C-alpha positions in Angstrom: 91.1 19.1 -33.5 89.5 15.8 -32.6 93.0 14.8 -31.7 93.0 17.9 -28.9 90.2 16.8 -27.9 91.6 13.3 -27.5 94.6 14.7 -25.7 92.6 16.2 -22.7 90.3 13.4 -22.1 88.9 10.1 -23.0 85.4 10.0 -23.9 84.8 8.7 -20.4 86.5 12.0 -19.0 84.6 13.9 -21.6 81.3 12.2 -20.4 82.2 13.0 -17.1 83.0 16.4 -17.0 79.4 16.5 -18.9 77.8 15.3 -16.1 79.2 17.8 -14.1 78.5 20.4 -15.9 74.7 19.1 -16.4 74.0 19.2 -12.1 76.4 23.5 -12.7 73.8 24.6 -15.0 70.9 22.3 -15.4 70.0 20.9 -12.1 71.2 23.5 -9.2 69.2 26.3 -11.2 65.7 24.4 -11.8 66.0 23.4 -8.1 67.0 26.2 -6.7 65.2 29.0 -9.2 62.7 26.6 -10.4 61.2 24.3 -7.6 59.2 25.6 -4.4 60.7 26.6 -1.3 58.6 24.2 0.4 59.4 21.0 -2.2 62.4 18.5 -0.8 63.7 18.8 -3.7 64.1 22.4 -3.7 68.1 23.6 -3.3 68.8 26.3 -0.4 70.8 29.9 -0.8 73.1 27.9 1.5 73.6 25.1 -0.3 73.9 27.2 -3.6 76.8 29.1 -1.8 78.1 26.6 0.1 78.8 24.9 -3.8 79.7 27.9 -4.8 82.1 28.9 -2.0 83.5 25.2 -2.4 84.2 26.0 -5.9 86.1 28.7 -5.6 88.5 26.4 -3.6 88.6 24.3 -5.7 90.1 26.1 -7.8 92.6 27.5 -5.7 93.7 23.9 -5.1 93.9 22.9 -8.9 96.2 26.6 -9.2 98.2 24.8 -6.3 98.3 21.5 -8.2 100.2 22.7 -11.2 103.0 24.3 -9.1 103.3 21.2 -6.6 102.1 18.3 -8.2 103.3 19.5 -11.2 106.3 21.9 -11.0 107.3 20.2 -7.1 107.1 24.3 -6.7 105.1 23.6 -2.8 103.9 27.5 -1.8 102.9 27.8 1.5 101.8 31.1 0.4 98.6 30.7 -2.1 96.6 32.0 0.7 98.1 35.4 0.0 97.3 35.7 -3.9 93.5 34.3 -3.2 93.0 37.3 -1.0 94.5 40.0 -3.2 92.0 39.0 -5.6 88.9 39.0 -3.2 90.6 42.3 -2.4 90.4 43.8 -5.5 87.1 42.8 -6.2 85.6 44.0 -3.1 86.8 47.4 -3.5 84.4 47.7 -6.4 81.8 46.0 -4.2 81.7 48.2 -1.7 81.4 51.1 -3.7 78.4 49.5 -5.5 77.3 50.1 -1.7 76.2 54.3 -1.9 74.5 55.4 0.8 72.6 52.4 1.5 74.2 50.3 3.7 75.4 50.4 6.8 79.2 51.3 5.5 77.7 54.5 3.3 80.6 53.6 1.3 80.5 56.8 -0.5 83.6 58.2 -2.1 83.5 61.3 1.1 82.8 58.0 3.8 85.7 56.0 2.1 87.8 59.1 2.7 86.7 59.8 6.1 87.4 56.1 7.1 90.8 56.2 6.4 91.2 59.6 8.2 92.6 61.3 5.3 91.5 64.6 3.8 91.3 63.3 0.3 90.2 60.2 -1.5 92.8 57.6 -0.7 94.9 56.4 -3.9 94.5 52.6 -3.7 90.6 53.2 -4.3 91.3 55.1 -7.8 88.5 54.2 -10.3 87.2 51.3 -8.1 83.7 52.4 -9.3 84.8 50.1 -11.8 83.5 46.9 -12.6 86.6 46.4 -15.9 89.0 48.2 -13.3 89.2 46.0 -10.8 88.2 42.8 -12.9 92.0 43.6 -14.1 93.2 44.4 -11.0 92.1 40.4 -9.5 94.5 40.2 -12.7 97.3 42.4 -12.3 97.7 42.6 -8.6 98.2 38.5 -8.0 99.9 38.2 -11.1 102.7 41.0 -10.6 103.5 40.2 -7.3 103.6 36.7 -7.8 106.0 37.2 -11.2 108.3 39.8 -8.9 108.3 37.8 -6.4 108.9 34.6 -8.5 111.3 36.4 -10.5 114.1 37.0 -7.9 113.4 33.2 -6.1 114.3 31.5 -8.7 116.9 33.1 -10.5 118.7 32.4 -7.0 117.9 29.1 -7.2 115.8 29.1 -4.1 113.8 25.8 -3.9 112.3 23.4 -1.6 112.0 24.1 1.8 113.4 27.4 1.7 110.6 28.4 -0.9 108.0 27.2 1.2 108.9 28.9 4.2 109.7 32.1 2.5 105.8 32.5 0.7 104.6 31.7 4.2 106.4 35.1 5.4 105.0 36.7 2.7 101.5 36.6 3.0 102.0 36.5 7.0 103.7 40.2 7.0 100.6 40.7 3.6 98.3 40.2 6.4 100.0 41.6 9.0 99.5 44.7 6.9 96.2 44.5 5.8 95.5 44.9 9.6 96.2 47.6 10.2 94.0 50.0 9.4 96.5 53.3 7.4 96.8 50.4 4.8 92.9 51.6 3.5 91.4 48.5 2.9 89.9 48.4 6.0 91.6 47.0 9.0 90.5 44.2 10.8 86.9 44.3 9.3 88.2 44.5 5.8 85.0 44.6 3.3 81.5 43.4 4.3 77.9 44.4 3.5 77.6 44.2 -0.4 74.5 45.4 -1.9 74.9 45.5 -5.7 76.8 44.0 -8.7 76.7 46.1 -12.0 73.8 47.6 -10.2 71.8 44.2 -10.0 70.9 43.5 -6.0 73.3 40.9 -5.2 71.0 39.1 -2.3 68.9 38.4 -5.1 68.4 34.2 -6.5 69.0 35.1 -9.9 72.3 36.9 -9.3 73.4 34.4 -6.5 72.8 31.4 -9.4 74.6 33.7 -11.8 78.2 34.3 -9.5 77.4 30.4 -9.3 76.9 29.5 -12.4 80.2 31.7 -13.6 82.4 29.8 -10.8 81.3 26.7 -12.1 82.4 27.8 -15.9 85.7 29.0 -14.4 86.0 25.6 -12.5 85.6 23.8 -15.9 87.7 26.0 -17.1 90.7 26.0 -15.2 90.6 21.9 -15.2 90.7 21.7 -19.3 93.4 24.7 -19.5 95.3 23.1 -16.2 94.8 19.7 -18.6 95.8 21.0 -21.6 99.2 22.5 -19.7 100.0 19.3 -17.8 99.4 16.6 -21.5 101.9 19.3 -23.5 105.2 19.3 -24.5 105.4 22.8 -21.3 103.8 19.8 -19.0 106.2 16.9 -19.9 109.3 19.6 -19.2 107.9 20.6 -15.9 107.6 17.4 -14.6 111.1 16.9 -15.6 112.1 19.8 -13.2 109.8 18.6 -10.3 112.1 15.4 -10.6 115.3 16.2 -11.6 116.1 20.3 -12.7 119.6 20.1 -12.4 119.3 17.2 -15.3 116.7 19.4 -17.2 118.8 21.9 -17.0 121.9 20.3 -18.6 120.0 19.6 -21.3 119.7 23.5 -22.5 116.0 23.8 -21.1 115.9 27.4 -19.1 114.0 26.4 -16.0 113.6 29.3 -14.4 111.1 30.3 -17.3 108.5 27.2 -17.5 108.7 27.9 -13.5 108.0 31.3 -13.6 105.3 31.0 -16.4 103.1 28.1 -14.6 103.8 30.3 -11.1 102.1 33.5 -11.7 99.3 31.4 -13.9 98.7 29.8 -10.4 98.9 33.2 -9.1 96.4 34.7 -11.3 93.9 31.5 -11.3 93.9 31.9 -7.2 93.2 35.4 -7.8 90.1 34.8 -10.1 89.0 32.4 -7.2 89.1 35.0 -4.6 87.2 37.7 -6.6 84.0 35.0 -7.2 84.4 33.9 -3.2 83.8 37.8 -1.9 80.9 38.0 -4.6 78.9 35.1 -2.6 80.3 34.8 0.5 80.2 38.8 0.9 82.9 39.2 3.2 86.6 39.5 3.0 89.3 40.3 5.7 92.9 40.1 6.2 92.0 36.2 8.6 92.0 34.8 4.9 95.8 35.8 4.5 96.6 33.7 7.7 99.4 31.0 6.9 97.2 28.5 8.0 94.4 29.0 5.3 97.5 28.7 2.8 98.7 25.5 4.6 95.3 24.0 4.1 95.1 24.4 0.9 98.0 22.0 -0.1 96.3 19.9 2.2 93.2 20.0 0.0 95.8 18.3 -3.3 97.5 15.9 -0.7 94.2 14.7 0.9 92.9 14.4 -3.2 95.9 12.7 -5.1 98.9 15.8 -6.1 99.8 15.3 -9.8 96.2 14.3 -11.0 94.3 17.4 -11.4 91.0 16.4 -10.7 92.6 15.1 -7.1 92.8 19.2 -6.1 89.5 19.5 -6.8 87.8 16.2 -4.8 90.1 16.9 -2.1 89.0 20.6 -1.4 85.4 19.2 -1.9 86.4 16.7 0.5 88.0 18.8 3.1 85.7 22.3 3.2 82.7 19.8 2.7 83.8 18.3 6.2 84.7 21.4 7.8 81.2 23.2 6.8 80.1 20.6 9.2 82.6 19.8 12.0 82.5 22.9 11.9 78.6 23.2 13.4 78.8 19.5 14.8 82.3 19.8 17.0 83.8 23.7 16.6 85.7 22.9 19.2 87.8 20.2 18.1 87.1 20.2 14.5 90.9 21.4 13.7 91.9 17.4 15.5 89.6 15.9 12.5 91.6 17.6 9.9 94.7 17.0 11.3 93.9 13.3 11.4 92.5 13.9 8.1 96.2 14.9 6.7 97.8 12.6 8.7 95.9 9.5 7.3 96.5 10.7 3.7 99.9 11.2 4.1 100.4 7.5 6.0 98.0 5.7 4.1 97.5 7.2 0.8 100.7 9.0 -0.1 98.7 9.5 -3.9 95.7 10.5 -2.4 92.0 9.4 -2.7 92.2 10.0 -6.8 95.3 7.9 -6.7 93.6 5.4 -4.6 90.7 4.9 -7.1 92.9 4.3 -10.2 94.9 1.4 -8.1 91.7 -0.2 -7.8 90.5 0.5 -10.9 94.0 -1.4 -12.7 93.6 -4.3 -10.5 89.7 -4.7 -11.3 
């Protein structure tokens, strides 16, 4: 057991992870729930939601780093898996509204909204939490598995694979924009009221979702670290650097790539479900190809192939985005583009790579 823990992180790494966990599970709940709103130390609901949302993005960034940083598979369609997880759980949240919200998402109203005489088949059993939780995992995972199976079997790789994934997410976005699809069309899902019959807007429920997001983020980091430090991870790195040589050594690279690709999609789906519950809305714009490109930017900025860098990149980019969209709403995209260019030119190993280089030289 001790060797397994030491393989993941050294003493300093575990201490840093423990400090992060303390902030997520102790400091934030204490300052949000235990400190009066009038106090300067109070953490507002805005910050709880913002940090919770960024943690969901960090999970997606970790999923991207697993396939891009360690397997050399650049996906420009991971926003699709994120959105599918959000839609799967959003269906449950819509059914939880009942007759309370403006949408009045009852069985009859959903059928009427879709212009159908009967209840839409895709909403079957959507009032069950566990059924929708299963869909959060199965739908992105199954789509990724089927797509990856044919793509990897056909030896599609490099820029061609990236273009195909981008085309896939764009096609899905156009499909979900149609009202006939049965998922709210352009408006998507919103006006959520309860989860497991608990009011979702209460501070306690909001903090619970925040803590669950933090736990999933830490769990994803440890899972990723377990994979990349194992023999499986070393084979993935070899596939990234020289796939033909790995094949000549007798390894079936398709199985390795398909596993990590499907796992990455499942992680994105879980992140999407947590995101929807905290942000309160999901619509087809989450499938925009620009969103998937932005995920790759997070990983590049933080440091590709480092796992920790994916979290750092997602935090920095989305934190800056949250500020810039308010301070400079018309030109914030130029700042994002400039950041990516500067990192590509001067920090090819990202921020974490630069920090490690300073540590070694120091």
